[in-house]
N, C-alpha and C positions, 0 to 999 in steps of 0.2 A: 504494500500500500504506500502510495506517495504521500509525504507529509502535506497536510492541507495548505500550509503557508507556501509550499513550493508549487502545488498543483494549481493554485489560483485562489480567487476569492472575490469579494465584492468591494469595490472601491467607492466609498461615500464619506465625505467629510461631514461630520455632525458635531453638535454640542451634546454632551452627555453627562450624567451624574447619577447619584444614588442616595437614598436616605431610608429611614425607617419610620413606620407608624408604630410607636411603642405600645406594648400591652400594659395591662394593669400590674402594679407592684403588689405582690402577695407574699405572705409569710410562709416559708417552708421550713422543714426540719433543720436545714443547714444554713438558713439565713433568708434574706429578702430576695425574691427572684421576680422575673418578669414573665407574664403570662401571654403567650400568643401574639408576639409582634408580627408586623407585616413588612416584608422587604419590598422596596419600590426602586426600580431603575427608570431613568428617563432618557430619551433622545429627542433632538429637535434639529431642524435644518440649521445650517451655519449662520444664516441671516434671516431672522423673522420666521413667522409661521402663521398659519390660520389662527384666528383669534380664539377658537374653541379647541382645546386639546382633546386627545382620546385617551381613555383608560382601558387597558387590555386585561381582561380577567380570564384566566385559564379555567379549564374544566376539571372534573373528577380528581383523580390522583396525580394530575400533571403538575406543571409549574410554569413560570413565566417563559421558559425556553420554548414552550409550544408556539409562541409568537415570533421568536427570533431566528428560528432555523427549521429546516425540514429533515426528515430521516436520511435523505441523500445529500445533505450538506449545503443546500441552496439557501439564500436569504428568505426569511419568513415574512409574514404580513407586516410585522412591525417596521421592517426596512421599507417596504413598499408604501406604507403610510407616511413615513418621513420623506420619501422621495416625492410624494404627492403634496408635501408642504405642511404636514401636521406634526405637532409635538405629540409624543406618545409617552404615557406612563405605563409601565409593565409591572404588575404585582405578582409576588409569590404569595398565594393565599395562606392563611394561618396554618402552620404545621406542614407546609409544602415547600420544596426547594430550599431557598436560603432563609426561610422563616422557621426558626427552631421549634421543635416539638419535644416535650417531655410529658409522658402520660400522667405522672404524678401531679402535674400542674394544669395541663390542658384538658386531660381526661383520657379514657382508654382509647387505644387505636383500634380501628377496624382491621380486617384481614389485608394482607399484602395483595396487590393486584396481580393476578397470574397471567401468564401468556395466553392461556385458553380464553380468559375473559377479554383480553385485549384484542385477540384476533376475531372473536365473535362480535365485538363492538365495531371494530374498524375494518375488518376484512372478512365478513361472513361469507361462507361458501355459497349460500343460497343466492347471492347476487354477484358472484364472481364474473359471470358473463356480462353483466351490466356495469360493474364498477371498473370501467376501463382506465380510469385515471390513477388507480393504484398500479403503477407499472413496475413496482419493485417486487422483490421476492415476498412470498406469503407464508412460507413454511417456518414453524418454530425451529430455531437453530440457525436461521439465516441472519446475515449481518443487518439487513434492513429491518427485520422484526425486532432484533436486539436493540437497534437504535430507537425504534418506536416505543419499546417498553421501558428502556433504561430510566427515563425521567419520572416514571409513574410509581408513586409510593402509596402507602395506606392513607385512607381518610380517617378522621375522628369517628369513633363508633356512633356518637350522638350527632346525627346529621343536622338536626335543628340547631344545636349549639354551635356546630361548625359554621353554618350559614349566618347565624347571629353575629359571631365573632368577625367573620369576613365582612359583613355588611357594616358593622360598626367601624371597622378600620377604614373601609372604603369611604364612608361618610366623612371621617376625619381627613382623608386625603382630599376630598372635594372641598373641605373647609380651607385647605392649604392652597390648592391650585385654582379654585374658582369653578365656574360652570364648565362642564365637560360632557363628552359623549362617552357612554359606557359601551364597550364592545366585549361581549361575553361569548364563551363557547361551552356547550354541553351542560354539565353540572355546575358551571359557573353562572348559568342563567338565573337561578334563584337569588344569587348574591346581588345581581344587577337590579332585580325587582325590589329587593329589600333596601338596598342603598338608595335607590330613587325615592322610596317611600320615607326613608329617614331624613332625606334632604330635599324636600319639595323646592323646586326652583333652581336647584344646582345641577340637575341632569338635563342637558339640552336635547338629548335623544339617546335611544338605546338600540344597538345592533345585537340581536341575540342569534348567534350562529348555532344552529342545531340544538336549541335549548331542550332540556329534559321536560317531559310531559307524558301523556296528556294531563290536564288538571286532575288532582286528587289521586294520581297513579302511585302504585307501589313500585319502587325501583329496586330490582333484585340486588341483594347484597349491600344496599345502601340505606334505604329507609322509605318513608311514605311522604308524598307531597300533601301534607295534612291541610294546608291553607291554600289549596288550589294549585298554585305553581311554586309554592315554597313549603318547606318543612317547618321553618320558624314562623311565628305569628307575624302577620302583616296588618297594619292598621287600615281599616276601611270605614266608610261613612254611609249609613250609621254603623256604629261599632257592632261587631259580631260577637254573640255570646257563645257560639260554637264555631269551629273551623268551617263547617259546611256552609255556614251562612255568608261566607265571603263571596260565594258565587253570585255574580250580577251586581254586587255592591261597588260603589265608587271607591277607588283607592286614591286618595288625594295626591300622593306623590307621583302617580302615573297619569293623572288626569291631564289630557291634552298633550301628553308627551309623545313625540313621534317615535314609533317602534317598528323596526324591521325584523321579521322572523325569517332568517336565511336558511335554506335547505338545499341539499344536493339531490340529484335525480335518482341515485342508487342507494339512498339512505332510508332506513325504516322510520327515522325521525320525521321524514316528510309526510308520512301517513297521518300523524296526529298534529302536525303543525297548524292546520286550520282550526283545530280546537284550542290550541294555545292562543292564536290570534283572536279568536272569538272571546275567550276569557278576558284577554287584555282590553279588547274593545268594550266589553261589559263593565270593566273597571274604569273606563273613561279615556283610555289611551287611544292615540291615533295609530292603530296597529294595522300593518299590512304584511303580506307575504313577499319575499324576494326569493322565488324559486329559480335556481340557476338555469334549468332547461328553458325557462321562459326568456332567458337572456342568451340563448344559444350555447350554453355551457353544459355539457352532458358528461355522464360517467362518474360522478362524484359520490362518495360515501360520507360517513359521519366525520371523517378527518379531512374535510375539504380544505382546511387551512394549511395543510402540509402535504397534500397529494401532488402528483406530477405537474398539474396545471394550476398550482396555487397562485401564480402570477396572473392568471386569468380570473380565478374565483374572487379575487379581491377587488377587481375593477367595478362590478356592479355595486359593491359595498361602498367604495369611495364615491361613486356617482350619487348613491342614495344619501350619504352623509352630506355631501355638498348641496344637494337639493333640499334636504330637510332642515339643515341648520344654517345654510348660507353664510359660512364663515368668511371673513375677509382677511387678506394678508396684512400683517402688521410688522413693523420694524422692531417692536418691543420684544424683549425676551419672554417666551411663553411660560417659563418656569419660575416659581416663587419658592420652591423648596430648597433644601440644602444640596450642595453639589459635592462630588467626590474630590 
């Protein structure tokens, strides 16, 4: 194998930095410790950026690297967003990636994500003929599947608490950077709904790529979406006395918020995406589908953000953000957080 820095790479001059959204200080047996901080890295064009930045929220057991590269080593969506003129903030959700996890402080871990579950989710045999954009090897033991699985760790066993922690940290991030577009993937979807509900007016729009659903579904090995599209409680108007009552009630943090539900043509998540969009519309959001085949982009599965045509799958998303938010170029630095 040729060393990556010799084989080539992507040349792009950017401004970049990193910081943390700290967790709570709690007393432990051996002293005061921090509970569930969130790591944030950011990149922006060298001179100016669109006024509204993007916050990229990974799914399931992944981490922020889901947005920065692909299993075959190409630049990920984060780079393409920066090239399009956006500042991007990339988070490692609590307990994932560079956000430390200790079960004595955060809570028990769920099971490690196995190869079999990863291939069933991202490379199901049933759609092999239709998922033409996974052009890499599919077999367990191949380098490509190794690269797919390597960043995927266990989730907290308490899915509702995991979502609550993530949303609370994301809300704090919005306090720091100001109004932003949330871009979520898969099991990161609930975190976007909850963060928007926690900070009404700070979420310019939401792009939910292949979000989990349908409403009130049980997600095998993870938990149940008790509150429609979230496991954690989400505020609605009028207030719900039971989780089931959230159906059809206004969620103030989502009201009038533009939301795109993005799906691939070879993904099972596309089957229930209309129900997700309907639930959001019932909550007051301006929700619509962005189904890639409708834009001439076919053959994509659940991992459309890092499949072979990821440079194409991102284009309708960029177009939608520009049309929904109408950001304008500014010479001011788009980051207000600390830098590295």
